[in-house]
N, C-alpha and C positions, 0 to 999 in steps of 0.2 A: 474525449481527446481533448487535450489543452487547449484545442480551440473554441470548441462546443463550451468547456469548464468556463472560459475567458469570459463567457455571453450569460452563465447562469448561475455564477458564483453566487452573487448578492440575492438570489433566491431560493439556492439550495445549497444543504449542507453536502459535502464532497468529500469522500476521500479520495488519494492515489491509491489504488490498487496495483498496479505493475506497467514496467515500461518493457514494452516489446518491441519487435520489428516483424512486422507480417509478411507472410510468403507474399515474395515477389518485390521486396523492399529493403532497401538499406534504413532509411529513416526509422529512426525509434519513435514509440508513439504512448503517451503514459495514458495507462487504462484507469478512468474514474469512475468512482461508485456513487449514485446519488443516493445520501443516508436519508433526508427528511426536506420538507419547504420550509423556508423562514416564513410563518407567517403569524401572525399575533393567534395564541390563543391554541398554534400547535402541542399537542401534548408532549412532555419531554423534552421540547426543542433545546433546552440549556443540559441537559444530560446526553444528548445525541451530537450537540456541539464540542459536548466535551471527551466522546469518546472518539470523534474526529481528531481531534489532538491529540490524544491518548495513540492515536496511529500513526501518526506526520511523526511523534516522536520517535515509537519507536522505528518507522521504516527509513527514519536518519540516520541511525545506527545501523542497519543494513545495508542503506546506499553509500557509509562511509569502511564497510566492511569489517565492520566490528562485531562480529558474528556472535561470541558469547551475551555482548549486552543487548544484541538488537533477539537473538532468543527469548534474553531475559523478559526485555520490553513488551513482548510478543505475547509472553505468558501472562504477565501482569497483564498484558489487556485483555486476554481472554479468563482472568479470574475476577478483575474489574468488570466487566461488560458482557460475559458469558461466550459458551462456545462460540467460535469464528474458523468458517472454514479456510478463508482466507490467510486469518493470522495460523493456523495449524498447520499451514504449505509452507510459509516464512520459517516457521520455526523448524520443519524440516529441512528446509532452504540451508539456515542456517547451520543446521547441525551437522548438514553434508559439506559446507563449505568450512567449517570449521577443521574438520577430517581432511580434507583433498579442497582447499580452498582453488577458487579460480585461479586464471593465467592473471599476470601482471596488468596488463593494456585490458581486462573485465573493465564492463562500463554500466553493469546492474540491465542490462538487455536480455530478454528473454528471445531467442530469436524462433521461427517456425521456419520447417523446410517442408510442411506440408497441410493440408487444409484442413 
């Protein structure tokens, strides 16, 4: 969650994964993925930080409803950083939204109605 992210982002490289509304709540929560620990000597830390930056770049297109640009950015992300299940999910979402856009009041939240 954002609360945890704020407490650990100086020690860990994170990327936003999805904005969700868990069952029983209306309040959206951003889910974050821990990618690496920020410590001297951590292997490939600059590459992992770049990976996180590239992800945020692609995710920003998605959040702005720029479906074609977002899909292309997620494809570029995979081409640069290797296969990624979450990127593939977003590519599929973007392609679907390009054909059938969400309503104008869409706020990016994935709501869940069951556990």
